[in-house]
C-alpha positions in Angstrom: 59.0 168.4 -26.7 60.3 167.5 -30.0 62.3 170.0 -32.0 63.7 169.8 -35.5 67.4 169.8 -36.1 68.5 170.8 -39.5 72.0 169.9 -40.7 73.9 170.5 -44.0 76.3 168.0 -45.4 78.6 168.3 -48.4 79.7 165.6 -50.8 81.8 165.5 -54.0 80.6 163.6 -57.0 82.6 163.7 -60.2 84.6 166.9 -59.2 81.4 168.9 -58.3 80.7 169.8 -54.7 77.1 169.4 -53.7 75.3 170.7 -50.7 72.3 168.9 -49.4 70.0 169.3 -46.4 68.8 166.7 -44.0 66.5 166.9 -41.0 66.4 165.0 -37.9 62.9 165.2 -36.6 63.6 164.6 -32.9 66.6 164.1 -30.8 66.2 160.9 -29.0 67.3 160.7 -25.3 68.4 157.1 -26.0 71.2 158.2 -28.1 72.7 160.7 -25.8 75.2 159.5 -23.2 72.9 160.7 -20.5 70.1 158.4 -21.8 72.2 155.2 -21.6 72.1 154.7 -17.8 72.0 151.1 -16.8 72.8 149.8 -20.3 76.2 148.6 -19.5 75.0 146.8 -16.4 72.2 145.1 -18.3 74.5 144.0 -21.0 76.9 142.5 -18.6 74.1 140.8 -16.7 72.8 139.4 -19.9 76.2 137.9 -20.8 76.7 136.6 -17.4 73.3 135.0 -17.2 73.6 133.3 -20.6 77.2 132.0 -19.9 75.9 130.7 -16.5 73.0 129.0 -18.3 75.3 127.3 -20.7 77.6 126.1 -17.9 74.6 124.7 -16.0 73.3 122.8 -19.0 76.9 121.3 -19.6 77.3 120.3 -15.9 73.7 119.0 -15.7 74.2 116.8 -18.8 77.7 115.6 -17.7 76.9 114.8 -14.1 73.2 115.0 -13.0 71.1 113.5 -15.6 71.0 110.2 -13.5 67.9 108.1 -14.2 66.1 110.7 -16.2 64.9 109.7 -19.7 65.3 112.0 -22.7 62.0 113.7 -22.3 62.7 114.6 -18.7 66.2 116.0 -19.8 64.5 118.0 -22.5 62.0 119.3 -19.9 64.8 120.4 -17.7 66.5 122.2 -20.7 63.4 124.0 -21.8 62.4 125.1 -18.2 65.8 126.4 -17.4 65.9 128.3 -20.8 62.5 129.8 -20.2 63.5 130.9 -16.7 66.7 132.5 -18.0 64.8 134.1 -20.9 62.1 135.4 -18.5 64.7 137.1 -16.2 66.5 138.7 -19.0 63.3 139.7 -20.8 61.9 141.5 -17.7 65.2 143.3 -17.2 65.3 144.6 -20.7 61.6 145.3 -20.9 61.8 147.6 -17.8 64.7 149.5 -19.2 63.1 149.8 -22.6 59.8 151.0 -21.5 61.3 153.6 -19.2 63.5 154.9 -21.9 60.9 155.0 -24.7 58.4 156.6 -22.4 60.9 159.4 -21.7 61.7 160.1 -25.4 
């Protein structure tokens, strides 16, 4: 259920105090501390995954390229990037759909 929240704010302009009204149409659960469950874990997992992917690419280019030509190296780079992006995307999509369906 959505409820309106009406707030008043004051500001001073050129020595005159003005009062104005602003309305927040719906309070979103995503902005409340209770609505942020799993957010820190997903942020940490995203950072760790990205750093691990960069480490993999650096180690791959330094030691494991072997007899591959440039196109095969590009294919390894793109495939690993798509796998990493897919894992991170699925993780965030599940969180996002769950949170926005509740709101």
